[in-house]
DSSP file (Angstrom, degrees, kcal/mol; ACC not computed):
  #  RESIDUE AA STRUCTURE BP1 BP2  ACC     N-H-->O    O-->H-N    N-H-->O    O-->H-N    TCO  KAPPA ALPHA  PHI   PSI    X-CA   Y-CA   Z-CA
    1    1 A M              0   0    0      0, 0.0     2,-0.4     0, 0.0     0, 0.0   0.000 360.0 360.0 360.0 131.5   33.3  -31.9   -3.4
    2    2 A R        -     0   0    0      2,-0.0     2,-0.5     0, 0.0     0, 0.0  -0.883 360.0-153.8-106.6 135.4   31.9  -34.3   -5.9
    3    3 A I        +     0   0    0     -2,-0.4     2,-0.3     2,-0.0     0, 0.0  -0.916  15.6 174.9-112.7 133.3   29.8  -33.0   -8.8
    4    4 A E        -     0   0    0     -2,-0.5     2,-0.5    13,-0.0    -2,-0.0  -0.965  26.7-128.4-132.7 151.7   27.2  -35.1  -10.6
    5    5 A I        -     0   0    0     -2,-0.3     2,-0.3     2,-0.0    -2,-0.0  -0.874  27.5-176.3-100.3 129.6   24.7  -34.2  -13.3
    6    6 A V        -     0   0    0     -2,-0.5     2,-0.3    11,-0.0    10,-0.1  -0.870  15.0-135.9-120.8 157.9   21.0  -35.2  -12.6
    7    7 A R        -     0   0    0     -2,-0.3     8,-0.8     8,-0.2     2,-0.4  -0.827   8.7-132.5-114.2 153.2   18.1  -34.8  -14.9
    8    8 A M  B     -A   14   0A   0     -2,-0.3     6,-0.2     6,-0.2     2,-0.1  -0.875  23.8-137.3-101.6 135.0   14.6  -33.6  -14.2
    9    9 A D    >   -     0   0    0      4,-2.4     3,-2.2    -2,-0.4    -1,-0.0  -0.257  35.8 -89.0 -84.2 179.4   11.7  -35.7  -15.5
   10   10 A K  T 3  S+     0   0    0      1,-0.3    -1,-0.1     2,-0.1    -2,-0.0   0.663 127.8  55.4 -65.7 -15.4    8.6  -34.4  -17.2
   11   11 A N  T 3  S-     0   0    0      2,-0.1    -1,-0.3     0, 0.0    -2,-0.0   0.339 121.5-104.8 -96.5   5.5    6.8  -34.1  -13.8
   12   12 A G  S <  S+     0   0    0     -3,-2.2     2,-0.3     1,-0.3    -2,-0.1   0.587  71.4 146.0  85.7  10.5    9.6  -31.9  -12.4
   13   13 A R        -     0   0    0      2,-0.0    -4,-2.4     0, 0.0     2,-0.5  -0.640  31.5-162.9 -86.4 138.1   11.2  -34.7  -10.3
   14   14 A I  B     -A    8   0A   0     -2,-0.3     2,-0.6    -6,-0.2    -6,-0.2  -0.979  10.9-144.6-117.7 129.9   14.9  -34.8   -9.7
   15   15 A Y        -     0   0    0     -8,-0.8    -8,-0.2    -2,-0.5     3,-0.1  -0.838  11.7-140.7 -98.9 123.6   16.5  -38.0   -8.5
   16   16 A L        -     0   0    0     -2,-0.6     5,-0.1     1,-0.1   -10,-0.0  -0.611  28.7-104.2 -80.7 139.3   19.4  -37.6   -6.1
   17   17 A P    >>  -     0   0    0      0, 0.0     4,-2.0     0, 0.0     3,-0.9  -0.267  28.7-115.3 -59.5 148.7   22.2  -40.1   -6.6
   18   18 A A  H 3> S+     0   0    0      1,-0.3     4,-2.7     2,-0.2     5,-0.3   0.837 114.1  62.0 -55.6 -36.1   22.4  -42.9   -4.0
   19   19 A S  H 3> S+     0   0    0      1,-0.2     4,-1.6     2,-0.2    -1,-0.3   0.886 107.8  42.8 -61.2 -38.1   25.7  -41.6   -2.7
   20   20 A L  H <> S+     0   0    0     -3,-0.9     4,-2.5     2,-0.2     5,-0.3   0.891 112.1  53.1 -73.9 -40.0   24.1  -38.3   -1.6
   21   21 A R  H  X S+     0   0    0     -4,-2.0     4,-1.9     1,-0.2     5,-0.3   0.915 112.7  44.9 -61.1 -42.0   21.0  -40.0   -0.2
   22   22 A K  H  < S+     0   0    0     -4,-2.7    -1,-0.2     2,-0.2    -2,-0.2   0.888 113.7  50.1 -68.0 -39.3   23.2  -42.2    2.0
   23   23 A R  H  < S+     0   0    0     -4,-1.6    -2,-0.2    -5,-0.3    -1,-0.2   0.907 121.1  31.3 -67.8 -42.7   25.4  -39.3    3.1
   24   24 A F  H  < S-     0   0    0     -4,-2.5    -2,-0.2     2,-0.1    -1,-0.2   0.695  82.2-157.5 -93.2 -20.0   22.6  -36.9    4.1
   25   25 A K     <  +     0   0    0     -4,-1.9     2,-0.4    -5,-0.3    -3,-0.1   0.845  43.3 140.7  46.3  42.7   20.0  -39.5    5.3
   26   26 A A        -     0   0    0     -5,-0.3    -1,-0.2     1,-0.1    -2,-0.1  -0.908  41.7-173.3-117.7 143.8   17.3  -36.9    4.8
   27   27 A E  S    S+     0   0    0     -2,-0.4     2,-0.3    16,-0.3    -1,-0.1   0.600  77.1  45.9-103.3 -18.9   13.8  -37.5    3.4
   28   28 A S        -     0   0    0     15,-0.3    15,-2.6     2,-0.0     2,-0.4  -0.942  64.0-171.3-128.4 148.2   12.9  -33.8    3.2
   29   29 A F  E     -B   42   0B   0     -2,-0.3     2,-0.4    13,-0.3    11,-0.0  -0.990  24.6-126.9-137.1 144.2   14.7  -30.7    2.0
   30   30 A Y  E     -B   41   0B   0     11,-3.1    11,-2.5    -2,-0.4     2,-0.6  -0.740  27.8-145.7 -79.4 139.0   14.2  -27.0    2.1
   31   31 A V  E     +B   40   0B   0     -2,-0.4     2,-0.4     9,-0.2     9,-0.2  -0.953  24.2 176.0-111.0 122.1   14.4  -25.7   -1.4
   32   32 A E  E     -B   39   0B   0      7,-2.6     7,-3.2    -2,-0.6     2,-0.6  -0.961  26.4-139.5-129.4 141.6   15.9  -22.2   -1.6
   33   33 A E  E     +B   38   0B   0     -2,-0.4     2,-0.5     5,-0.2     5,-0.2  -0.900  24.8 179.1-100.4 124.9   16.8  -20.0   -4.5
   34   34 A R  E >   -B   37   0B   0      3,-2.6     3,-1.7    -2,-0.6    -2,-0.0  -0.967  65.6 -30.6-129.5 115.6   20.1  -18.2   -4.1
   35   35 A E  T 3  S-     0   0    0     -2,-0.5     3,-0.1     1,-0.3    -1,-0.1   0.867 127.0 -42.3  47.2  48.0   21.5  -15.8   -6.7
   36   36 A G  T 3  S+     0   0    0      1,-0.3     2,-0.3     0, 0.0    -1,-0.3   0.580 119.9 104.5  80.1   9.9   19.9  -17.7   -9.6
   37   37 A E  E <   -B   34   0B   0     -3,-1.7    -3,-2.6     2,-0.0     2,-0.5  -0.879  68.0-125.4-121.2 155.8   20.7  -21.2   -8.2
   38   38 A I  E     -B   33   0B   0     -2,-0.3     2,-0.5    -5,-0.2    -5,-0.2  -0.879  26.6-167.3 -99.8 128.0   18.6  -23.9   -6.5
   39   39 A V  E     -B   32   0B   0     -7,-3.2    -7,-2.6    -2,-0.5     2,-0.5  -0.966   8.9-153.9-119.9 129.1   19.9  -25.0   -3.2
   40   40 A L  E     -B   31   0B   0     -2,-0.5    -9,-0.2    -9,-0.2    -2,-0.0  -0.894  10.6-170.1-101.1 127.7   18.6  -28.1   -1.3
   41   41 A I  E     -B   30   0B   0    -11,-2.5   -11,-3.1    -2,-0.5    -2,-0.0  -0.967  23.9-123.7-120.1 117.0   19.0  -28.0    2.5
   42   42 A P  E     -B   29   0B   0      0, 0.0     2,-0.6     0, 0.0   -13,-0.3  -0.302  20.1-128.7 -60.3 137.8   18.3  -31.3    4.3
   43   43 A V        -     0   0    0    -15,-2.6   -15,-0.3     2,-0.0   -16,-0.3  -0.790  24.9-129.3 -86.5 120.0   15.7  -31.0    7.1
   44   44 A R    >>  -     0   0    0     -2,-0.6     4,-2.0     1,-0.1     3,-0.8  -0.443  15.0-122.2 -70.0 143.6   17.1  -32.4   10.2
   45   45 A K  H 3> S+     0   0    0      1,-0.3     4,-0.9     2,-0.2    -1,-0.1   0.840 111.0  57.1 -56.7 -36.4   14.9  -35.0   11.9
   46   46 A K  H 34 S+     0   0    0      1,-0.2    -1,-0.3     2,-0.2     3,-0.2   0.864 112.5  40.9 -64.6 -34.4   14.7  -32.9   15.1
   47   47 A L  H X4 S+     0   0    0     -3,-0.8     3,-1.8     1,-0.2     4,-0.4   0.778 100.7  72.6 -82.6 -26.9   13.4  -29.9   13.3
   48   48 A K  H >< S+     0   0    0     -4,-2.0     3,-1.5     1,-0.3    -1,-0.2   0.826  86.2  64.6 -59.4 -33.5   11.0  -31.9   11.0
   49   49 A K  T 3< S+     0   0    0     -4,-0.9    -1,-0.3     1,-0.3    -2,-0.1   0.712 100.7  53.0 -65.6 -17.6    8.7  -32.6   13.9
   50   50 A Y  T X  S+     0   0    0     -3,-1.8     3,-2.1    -4,-0.2    -1,-0.3   0.520  77.7 122.0 -93.5  -6.3    7.9  -28.9   14.1
   51   51 A Y  T <  S+     0   0    0     -3,-1.5    -3,-0.0    -4,-0.4    -4,-0.0  -0.380  87.7   1.7 -60.0 124.9    7.0  -28.5   10.5
   52   52 A G  T >  S+     0   0    0     -2,-0.1     3,-1.4     1,-0.1    -1,-0.3   0.556  86.4 136.2  78.5   8.7    3.5  -27.1   10.2
   53   53 A M  T <  S+     0   0    0     -3,-2.1    -2,-0.1     1,-0.3    -1,-0.1   0.731  73.8  44.6 -65.6 -20.9    3.0  -26.8   14.0
   54   54 A F  T >  S+     0   0    0     -4,-0.2     3,-2.0     2,-0.1    -1,-0.3   0.433  82.0 126.6-100.6  -0.1    1.4  -23.3   13.7
   55   55 A R  T <  S+     0   0    0     -3,-1.4     3,-0.1     1,-0.3     0, 0.0  -0.350  79.3  11.1 -61.9 131.5   -0.8  -24.1   10.8
   56   56 A G  T 3  S+     0   0    0      1,-0.3     2,-0.3    -2,-0.1    -1,-0.3   0.426 100.3 118.4  83.1  -1.8   -4.5  -23.3   11.5
   57   57 A K    <   -     0   0    0     -3,-2.0     2,-1.4     2,-0.0    -1,-0.3  -0.773  66.3-131.6 -99.2 144.5   -3.6  -21.3   14.7
   58   58 A N        +     0   0    0     -2,-0.3     2,-0.3    -3,-0.1    -3,-0.1  -0.626  51.0 149.2 -94.6  77.7   -4.4  -17.6   14.9
   59   59 A L        -     0   0    0     -2,-1.4     2,-0.1    -5,-0.2    -2,-0.0  -0.837  44.6-122.1-112.1 147.2   -1.1  -16.4   16.2
   60   60 A S     >  -     0   0    0     -2,-0.3     4,-2.2     1,-0.1     5,-0.2  -0.388  32.0-107.9 -77.1 164.2    0.6  -13.1   15.7
   61   61 A A  H  > S+     0   0    0      1,-0.2     4,-2.5     2,-0.2     5,-0.2   0.887 121.7  54.0 -59.9 -38.6    4.1  -12.9   14.1
   62   62 A G  H  > S+     0   0    0      2,-0.2     4,-2.2     1,-0.2    -1,-0.2   0.890 107.6  49.4 -62.9 -40.4    5.5  -12.0   17.5
   63   63 A E  H  > S+     0   0    0      2,-0.2     4,-2.4     1,-0.2    -2,-0.2   0.904 111.5  48.7 -66.1 -41.1    3.9  -15.1   19.2
   64   64 A I  H  X S+     0   0    0     -4,-2.2     4,-2.6     2,-0.2     5,-0.2   0.929 110.9  50.7 -64.0 -45.0    5.3  -17.4   16.4
   65   65 A D  H  X S+     0   0    0     -4,-2.5     4,-2.4     1,-0.2    -2,-0.2   0.912 110.8  49.4 -58.2 -43.3    8.8  -15.8   16.8
   66   66 A R  H  X S+     0   0    0     -4,-2.2     4,-2.3     2,-0.2    -2,-0.2   0.928 111.9  47.5 -63.5 -45.7    8.6  -16.4   20.6
   67   67 A L  H  X S+     0   0    0     -4,-2.4     4,-2.4     2,-0.2    -2,-0.2   0.906 112.0  49.8 -62.7 -42.1    7.6  -20.0   20.2
   68   68 A I  H  X S+     0   0    0     -4,-2.6     4,-2.6     1,-0.2    -1,-0.2   0.914 110.2  51.3 -63.2 -42.3   10.2  -20.7   17.6
   69   69 A E  H  X S+     0   0    0     -4,-2.4     4,-2.3    -5,-0.2    -2,-0.2   0.924 110.4  48.9 -59.8 -45.0   12.9  -19.1   19.9
   70   70 A E  H  X S+     0   0    0     -4,-2.3     4,-1.9     1,-0.2    -2,-0.2   0.926 113.5  45.6 -61.4 -46.1   11.8  -21.3   22.8
   71   71 A E  H  X S+     0   0    0     -4,-2.4     4,-2.3     1,-0.2    -1,-0.2   0.880 111.4  52.8 -66.9 -37.8   11.9  -24.5   20.8
   72   72 A T  H  X S+     0   0    0     -4,-2.6     4,-2.6     1,-0.2    -1,-0.2   0.914 107.8  51.2 -63.4 -43.1   15.2  -23.6   19.3
   73   73 A E  H  X S+     0   0    0     -4,-2.3     4,-2.3     1,-0.2    -1,-0.2   0.905 109.1  51.3 -60.4 -41.7   16.7  -23.1   22.7
   74   74 A K  H  X S+     0   0    0     -4,-1.9     4,-1.9     2,-0.2    -2,-0.2   0.936 111.0  47.9 -59.8 -47.6   15.4  -26.5   23.8
   75   75 A L  H  X S+     0   0    0     -4,-2.3     4,-1.6     1,-0.2    -2,-0.2   0.914 111.4  50.0 -60.9 -43.9   17.0  -28.2   20.8
   76   76 A L  H  X S+     0   0    0     -4,-2.6     4,-1.2     1,-0.2    -1,-0.2   0.897 109.0  51.5 -64.7 -39.8   20.3  -26.4   21.3
   77   77 A R  H  < S+     0   0    0     -4,-2.3     3,-0.3     1,-0.2    -1,-0.2   0.880 107.9  53.1 -63.2 -37.0   20.4  -27.4   25.0
   78   78 A E  H  < S+     0   0    0     -4,-1.9    -1,-0.2     1,-0.2    -2,-0.2   0.853 108.6  50.1 -65.6 -34.9   19.7  -31.1   24.0
   79   79 A E  H  <        0   0    0     -4,-1.6    -1,-0.2     1,-0.2    -2,-0.2   0.704 360.0 360.0 -78.8 -19.9   22.7  -31.0   21.6
   80   80 A L     <        0   0    0     -4,-1.2    -1,-0.2    -3,-0.3    -2,-0.2   0.467 360.0 360.0 -80.9 360.0   25.2  -29.6   24.1
């Protein structure tokens, strides 16, 4: 594991070192707070196409869960 120090500019932007950008090849990241730390999780391209797919639809939580389960199963079958 390699550790680098990055700085945040006055607009809150953090620039990732080129070595990390090349390694992860991601343009989007989930930002998660875990036990007082900020964690960046690359969004895989296969999952990115589903981002926002339920926006503006009047679905129940159960319906959304079912749709997510179906799409996840499809993705997993494609990877096997």
